[in-house]
N, CA, C and O of each residue as an XYZ file, in Angstrom:
492
protein
N     -11.118     27.268    -12.597
C     -12.546     27.072    -12.674
C     -13.080     26.692    -11.294
O     -12.503     25.837    -10.622
N     -14.151     27.307    -10.877
C     -14.721     27.092     -9.564
C     -15.520     25.793     -9.540
O     -16.296     25.515    -10.455
N     -15.323     24.991     -8.476
C     -16.057     23.743     -8.297
C     -17.407     24.080     -7.672
O     -17.462     24.620     -6.567
N     -18.497     23.765     -8.372
C     -19.833     24.125     -7.914
C     -20.579     22.947     -7.299
O     -21.809     22.934     -7.310
N     -19.891     21.990     -6.781
C     -20.531     20.821     -6.191
C     -21.170     21.186     -4.856
O     -20.684     22.047     -4.122
N     -22.279     20.503     -4.567
C     -22.966     20.731     -3.302
C     -22.251     20.044     -2.143
O     -22.262     20.553     -1.022
N     -21.627     18.889     -2.402
C     -20.962     18.119     -1.355
C     -19.453     18.167     -1.531
O     -18.955     18.232     -2.654
N     -18.731     18.135     -0.424
C     -17.273     18.143     -0.464
C     -16.796     16.806     -1.021
O     -17.233     15.741     -0.587
N     -15.898     16.886     -1.983
C     -15.366     15.683     -2.628
C     -13.971     15.413     -2.074
O     -13.130     16.311     -2.023
N     -13.732     14.170     -1.659
C     -12.438     13.768     -1.120
C     -11.774     12.825     -2.114
O     -12.341     11.798     -2.488
N     -10.566     13.185     -2.535
C      -9.795     12.322     -3.427
C      -9.365     11.084     -2.648
O      -8.875     11.192     -1.524
N      -9.547      9.917     -3.243
C      -9.166      8.673     -2.586
C      -8.502      7.737     -3.592
O      -8.516      7.979     -4.799
N      -7.937      6.691     -3.075
C      -7.378      5.616     -3.896
C      -7.574      4.343     -3.086
O      -6.626      3.789     -2.529
N      -8.832      3.886     -3.033
C      -9.220      2.751     -2.200
C      -9.630      1.592     -3.097
O     -10.411      1.765     -4.031
N      -9.098      0.414     -2.807
C      -9.478     -0.777     -3.551
C     -10.886     -1.184     -3.150
O     -11.238     -1.170     -1.970
N     -11.689     -1.547     -4.147
C     -13.040     -2.010     -3.892
C     -13.378     -3.211     -4.748
O     -12.641     -3.567     -5.668
N     -14.495     -3.825     -4.436
C     -14.979     -4.952     -5.230
C     -16.463     -4.741     -5.456
O     -17.217     -4.494     -4.514
N     -16.882     -4.839     -6.717
C     -18.278     -4.673     -7.097
C     -18.898     -6.063     -7.210
O     -18.371     -6.931     -7.906
N     -20.023     -6.268     -6.520
C     -20.774     -7.524     -6.610
C     -22.107     -7.250     -7.299
O     -22.796     -6.281     -6.980
N     -22.457     -8.113     -8.242
C     -23.736     -7.992     -8.945
C     -24.203     -9.381     -9.336
O     -23.524    -10.370     -9.059
N     -25.369     -9.458     -9.984
C     -25.935    -10.745    -10.388
C     -26.161    -11.623     -9.152
O     -25.785    -12.795     -9.131
N     -26.785    -11.031     -8.118
C     -27.056    -11.706     -6.845
C     -25.799    -12.269     -6.194
O     -25.840    -13.332     -5.574
N     -24.689    -11.563     -6.335
C     -23.429    -11.979     -5.723
C     -22.677    -13.045     -6.502
O     -21.614    -13.491     -6.071
N     -23.217    -13.460     -7.649
C     -22.561    -14.494     -8.444
C     -21.431    -13.939     -9.297
O     -20.533    -14.683     -9.692
N     -21.464    -12.645     -9.587
C     -20.435    -12.002    -10.406
C     -19.803    -10.867     -9.606
O     -20.457    -10.226     -8.783
N     -18.516    -10.632     -9.867
C     -17.843     -9.530     -9.192
C     -16.671     -9.057    -10.024
O     -16.202     -9.754    -10.924
N     -16.204     -7.853     -9.706
C     -15.029     -7.295    -10.372
C     -14.375     -6.265     -9.460
O     -15.035     -5.660     -8.615
N     -13.083     -6.076     -9.639
C     -12.344     -5.093     -8.851
C     -12.594     -3.688     -9.365
O     -12.928     -3.494    -10.534
N     -12.431     -2.714     -8.487
C     -12.540     -1.307     -8.872
C     -11.656     -0.488     -7.938
O     -11.149     -0.991     -6.935
N     -11.484      0.772     -8.288
C     -10.782      1.733     -7.439
C     -11.754      2.867     -7.132
O     -12.357      3.441     -8.039
N     -11.902      3.187     -5.845
C     -12.735      4.306     -5.419
C     -11.851      5.539     -5.507
O     -10.892      5.670     -4.747
N     -12.171      6.455     -6.440
C     -11.308      7.611     -6.700
C     -11.749      8.883     -5.985
O     -10.902      9.648     -5.521
N     -13.022      9.121     -5.888
C     -13.557     10.293     -5.192
C     -14.637      9.793     -4.257
O     -15.310      8.804     -4.548
N     -14.805     10.473     -3.133
C     -15.779     10.044     -2.147
C     -16.493     11.254     -1.587
O     -15.858     12.231     -1.189
N     -17.820     11.191     -1.557
C     -18.626     12.232     -0.917
C     -19.661     11.542     -0.051
O     -19.800     10.319     -0.074
N     -20.375     12.334      0.702
C     -21.443     11.774      1.522
C     -22.564     11.218      0.637
O     -23.297     10.322      1.057
N     -22.700     11.741     -0.579
C     -23.780     11.314     -1.466
C     -23.415     10.223     -2.449
O     -24.302      9.614     -3.046
N     -22.111      9.957     -2.637
C     -21.725      8.939     -3.609
C     -20.230      8.889     -3.820
O     -19.448      9.287     -2.957
N     -19.841      8.388     -4.993
C     -18.430      8.187     -5.264
C     -18.195      8.097     -6.765
O     -19.129      7.959     -7.555
N     -16.917      8.179     -7.137
C     -16.510      7.908     -8.522
C     -15.630      6.673     -8.482
O     -14.661      6.606     -7.725
N     -15.981      5.694     -9.308
C     -15.236      4.445     -9.362
C     -14.546      4.315    -10.704
O     -15.044      4.796    -11.722
N     -13.393      3.659    -10.696
C     -12.710      3.302    -11.933
C     -12.685      1.792    -12.032
O     -12.333      1.096    -11.079
N     -13.064      1.293    -13.200
C     -13.022     -0.141    -13.466
C     -12.111     -0.368    -14.662
O     -12.046      0.465    -15.566
N     -11.412     -1.486    -14.668
C     -10.462     -1.729    -15.751
C     -11.060     -2.562    -16.871
O     -10.554     -2.552    -17.993
N     -12.115     -3.268    -16.579
C     -12.703     -4.163    -17.561
C     -13.922     -3.527    -18.213
O     -14.607     -2.694    -17.619
N     -14.170     -3.935    -19.429
C     -15.329     -3.417    -20.165
C     -16.512     -4.372    -19.975
O     -17.041     -4.923    -20.941
N     -16.915     -4.557    -18.717
C     -18.036     -5.431    -18.393
C     -19.290     -4.582    -18.290
O     -19.244     -3.466    -17.773
N     -20.391     -5.090    -18.768
C     -21.665     -4.381    -18.675
C     -22.198     -4.521    -17.252
O     -22.826     -5.522    -16.909
N     -21.939     -3.504    -16.431
C     -22.410     -3.518    -15.045
C     -23.875     -3.103    -14.985
O     -24.310     -2.260    -15.770
N     -24.637     -3.681    -14.071
C     -26.025     -3.240    -13.902
C     -26.071     -1.857    -13.254
O     -25.051     -1.355    -12.782
N     -27.242     -1.248    -13.233
C     -27.395      0.086    -12.658
C     -27.361      0.082    -11.128
O     -27.148      1.127    -10.513
N     -27.566     -1.075    -10.515
C     -27.545     -1.194     -9.053
C     -26.647     -2.372     -8.696
O     -26.740     -3.439     -9.303
N     -25.775     -2.174     -7.705
C     -24.875     -3.244     -7.281
C     -24.396     -2.991     -5.856
O     -24.697     -1.952     -5.268
N     -23.654     -3.939     -5.310
C     -23.071     -3.806     -3.981
C     -21.594     -3.468     -4.139
O     -20.897     -4.080     -4.949
N     -21.120     -2.504     -3.373
C     -19.713     -2.124     -3.382
C     -19.112     -2.559     -2.055
O     -19.584     -2.164     -0.989
N     -18.060     -3.380     -2.129
C     -17.374     -3.872     -0.928
C     -16.020     -3.194     -0.824
O     -15.249     -3.171     -1.783
N     -15.734     -2.638      0.360
C     -14.435     -2.038      0.636
C     -13.699     -2.954      1.615
O     -13.980     -2.936      2.813
N     -12.749     -3.762      1.102
C     -12.082     -4.745      1.967
C     -11.297     -4.134      3.124
O     -11.224     -4.736      4.195
N     -10.707     -2.951      2.934
C      -9.935     -2.359      4.029
C     -10.823     -1.940      5.195
O     -10.333     -1.802      6.316
N     -12.106     -1.737      4.960
C     -13.059     -1.392      6.013
C     -13.990     -2.560      6.341
O     -14.721     -2.514      7.330
N     -13.962     -3.603      5.513
C     -14.855     -4.753      5.631
C     -16.308     -4.287      5.693
O     -17.070     -4.700      6.567
N     -16.681     -3.410      4.739
C     -18.029     -2.863      4.690
C     -18.600     -2.967      3.283
O     -17.875     -2.900      2.290
N     -19.915     -3.131      3.226
C     -20.652     -3.190      1.969
C     -21.545     -1.957      1.858
O     -22.071     -1.467      2.857
N     -21.710     -1.460      0.623
C     -22.578     -0.322      0.363
C     -23.453     -0.640     -0.834
O     -22.995     -1.251     -1.800
N     -24.692     -0.234     -0.774
C     -25.617     -0.390     -1.884
C     -25.446      0.827     -2.787
O     -25.647      1.959     -2.344
N     -25.080      0.607     -4.039
C     -24.772      1.707     -4.956
C     -25.684      1.701     -6.171
O     -26.140      0.651     -6.625
N     -25.936      2.894     -6.685
C     -26.754      3.067     -7.885
C     -25.965      3.946     -8.857
O     -25.473      5.007     -8.473
N     -25.842      3.514    -10.105
C     -25.065      4.255    -11.102
C     -25.801      5.543    -11.474
O     -26.977      5.517    -11.835
N     -25.094      6.665    -11.380
C     -25.643      7.969    -11.751
C     -25.185      8.363    -13.154
O     -25.939      8.981    -13.905
N     -23.932      8.001    -13.509
C     -23.408      8.298    -14.844
C     -22.280      7.324    -15.173
O     -21.702      6.700    -14.283
N     -21.979      7.206    -16.464
C     -20.904      6.345    -16.955
C     -20.115      7.104    -18.006
O     -20.691      7.791    -18.850
N     -18.804      6.980    -17.953
C     -17.953      7.590    -18.965
C     -16.673      6.768    -19.059
O     -15.888      6.719    -18.112
N     -16.468      6.127    -20.199
C     -15.309      5.246    -20.431
C     -15.226      4.225    -19.305
O     -16.161      3.447    -19.112
N     -14.121      4.214    -18.556
C     -13.978      3.234    -17.479
C     -14.305      3.830    -16.101
O     -13.915      3.269    -15.077
N     -15.014      4.958    -16.073
C     -15.415      5.596    -14.815
C     -16.918      5.498    -14.621
O     -17.694      5.537    -15.576
N     -17.310      5.370    -13.355
C     -18.729      5.337    -12.980
C     -18.955      6.335    -11.860
O     -18.181      6.394    -10.905
N     -20.001      7.107    -11.976
C     -20.434      7.941    -10.865
C     -21.559      7.195    -10.180
O     -22.524      6.799    -10.834
N     -21.454      6.995     -8.871
C     -22.490      6.264     -8.152
C     -23.040      7.103     -7.014
O     -22.363      7.980     -6.478
N     -24.272      6.818     -6.660
C     -24.865      7.430     -5.472
C     -25.159      6.305     -4.496
O     -25.367      5.159     -4.892
N     -25.172      6.648     -3.215
C     -25.451      5.659     -2.187
C     -26.949      5.487     -2.067
O     -27.689      6.467     -1.981
N     -27.393      4.254     -2.062
C     -28.811      3.977     -1.850
C     -29.101      4.123     -0.364
O     -28.217      3.897      0.463
N     -30.319      4.493     -0.018
C     -30.648      4.755      1.379
C     -30.643      3.495      2.224
O     -30.381      3.560      3.425
N     -30.921      2.372      1.633
C     -30.968      1.122      2.390
C     -29.713      0.311      2.132
O     -29.384      0.022      0.981
N     -29.007     -0.059      3.194
C     -27.779     -0.835      3.055
C     -28.112     -2.316      3.121
O     -28.830     -2.746      4.024
N     -27.599     -3.109      2.174
C     -27.901     -4.536      2.144
C     -27.006     -5.327      3.094
O     -25.996     -4.824      3.587
N     -27.393     -6.555      3.334
C     -26.517     -7.469      4.070
C     -25.413     -7.918      3.133
O     -25.597     -7.970      1.917
N     -24.282     -8.238      3.701
C     -23.158     -8.721      2.899
C     -23.523    -10.061      2.280
O     -24.267    -10.834      2.884
N     -23.016    -10.353      1.086
C     -23.282    -11.663      0.500
C     -22.819    -12.762      1.440
O     -21.659    -12.789      1.850
N     -23.725    -13.665      1.781
C     -23.372    -14.775      2.649
C     -23.409    -14.436      4.136
O     -22.929    -15.232      4.943
N     -23.951    -13.306      4.526
C     -24.013    -12.989      5.959
C     -24.306    -11.536      6.211
O     -24.630    -10.782      5.294
N     -24.189    -11.147      7.474
C     -24.431     -9.761      7.869
C     -23.208     -8.916      7.601
O     -22.087     -9.417      7.697
N     -23.385     -7.649      7.267
C     -22.240     -6.767      7.090
C     -21.879     -6.155      8.440
O     -22.721     -6.029      9.329
N     -20.628     -5.784      8.572
C     -20.118     -5.268      9.836
C     -20.665     -3.899     10.168
O     -20.956     -3.110      9.270
N     -20.810     -3.607     11.458
C     -21.182     -2.301     11.990
C     -22.377     -1.687     11.277
O     -22.308     -0.562     10.781
N     -23.484     -2.444     11.231
C     -24.669     -1.958     10.529
C     -25.333     -0.800     11.266
O     -26.160     -0.100     10.682
N     -24.989     -0.583     12.540
C     -25.599      0.491     13.311
C     -25.015      1.862     12.980
O     -25.680      2.881     13.163
N     -23.785      1.889     12.496
C     -23.140      3.169     12.194
C     -23.742      3.765     10.920
O     -23.969      3.052      9.942
N     -23.992      5.042     10.937
C     -24.537      5.692      9.751
C     -23.432      5.943      8.734
O     -22.246      5.909      9.064
N     -23.831      6.192      7.515
C     -22.843      6.478      6.483
C     -22.036      7.718      6.846
O     -20.832      7.770      6.592
N     -22.679      8.708      7.432
C     -21.974      9.934      7.818
C     -20.874      9.629      8.838
O     -19.797     10.223      8.782
N     -21.136      8.711      9.762
C     -20.114      8.322     10.736
C     -18.935      7.653     10.047
O     -17.780      7.939     10.361
N     -19.227      6.764      9.111
C     -18.156      6.070      8.387
C     -17.356      7.054      7.541
O     -16.132      6.953      7.457
N     -18.049      8.010      6.911
C     -17.365      9.015      6.106
C     -16.464      9.889      6.983
O     -15.337     10.205      6.603
N     -16.963     10.271      8.144
C     -16.151     11.079      9.068
C     -14.900     10.318      9.482
O     -13.821     10.903      9.580
N     -15.037      9.024      9.724
C     -13.880      8.203     10.086
C     -12.870      8.168      8.940
O     -11.667      8.296      9.171
N     -13.350      7.997      7.705
C     -12.461      8.005      6.544
C     -11.759      9.351      6.401
O     -10.569      9.401      6.089
N     -12.491     10.440      6.626
C     -11.899     11.774      6.531
C     -10.780     11.949      7.562
O      -9.744     12.538      7.255
N     -10.985     11.442      8.780
C      -9.938     11.531      9.804
C      -8.711     10.728      9.384
O      -7.580     11.169      9.588
N      -8.930      9.553      8.798
C      -7.812      8.723      8.351
C      -7.041      9.410      7.227
O      -5.811      9.368      7.208
N      -7.748     10.039      6.294
C      -7.091     10.755      5.195
C      -6.264     11.911      5.756
O      -5.124     12.118      5.339
N      -6.829     12.659      6.696
C      -6.099     13.780      7.306
C      -4.855     13.281      8.033
O      -3.801     13.913      7.960
N      -4.967     12.164      8.726
C      -3.819     11.588      9.430
C      -2.730     11.164      8.450
O      -1.547     11.409      8.685
N      -3.131     10.530      7.356
C      -2.156     10.106      6.345
C      -1.478     11.305      5.688
O      -0.273     11.278      5.438
N      -2.251     12.359      5.408
C      -1.661     13.579      4.829
C      -0.643     14.187      5.777
O       0.415     14.650      5.350
N      -0.964     14.184      7.069
C      -0.057     14.739      8.068
C       1.242     13.926      8.109
O       2.330     14.493      8.208
N       1.124     12.611      8.032
C       2.315     11.757      8.025
C       3.156     12.010      6.781
O       4.383     12.061      6.859
N       2.499     12.169      5.628
C       3.231     12.443      4.390
C       3.921     13.796      4.443
O       5.062     13.929      4.002
N       3.240     14.796      4.978
C       3.840     16.119      5.107
C       5.069     16.073      6.001
O       6.052     16.767      5.739
N       5.024     15.266      7.049
C       6.160     15.107      7.950
C       7.355     14.481      7.255
O       8.496     14.826      7.565
N       7.123     13.578      6.331
C       8.206     12.940      5.586
C       8.877     13.906      4.627
O      10.085     13.822      4.402
N       8.103     14.825      4.059
C       8.660     15.787      3.113
C       9.556     16.810      3.806
O      10.408     17.425      3.165
N       9.366     16.992      5.103
C      10.156     17.966      5.849
C      11.547     17.446      6.172
O      12.441     18.230      6.492
N      11.745     16.119      6.092
C      13.055     15.524      6.434
C      14.134     15.876      5.470
O      15.275     15.447      5.637
């Protein structure tokens, strides 16, 4: 079946943390797919998440403002909001970099990791 998506989707397995309720509540998630327009998240708990929340990626030390586009079982489709919020309790890192720059950096890291894995399979 042909994928008719407008944006290229990158498979990922990145740990994230969702903050909501003005930063008073949070829960872990896994970022499974990543595009320039949004992402697919997996959550393990059956918590009623709001339609808008902050997504923190600890490996990048970055926060993203997210809006829920769809929900299905323990998966959420989110889109990136145009305005990025400050991190709870302070400023978020590298606020000058655009989302496209951060996505390009992630894509380079994924390509590098794939290359390393391919090298291991050749041994």
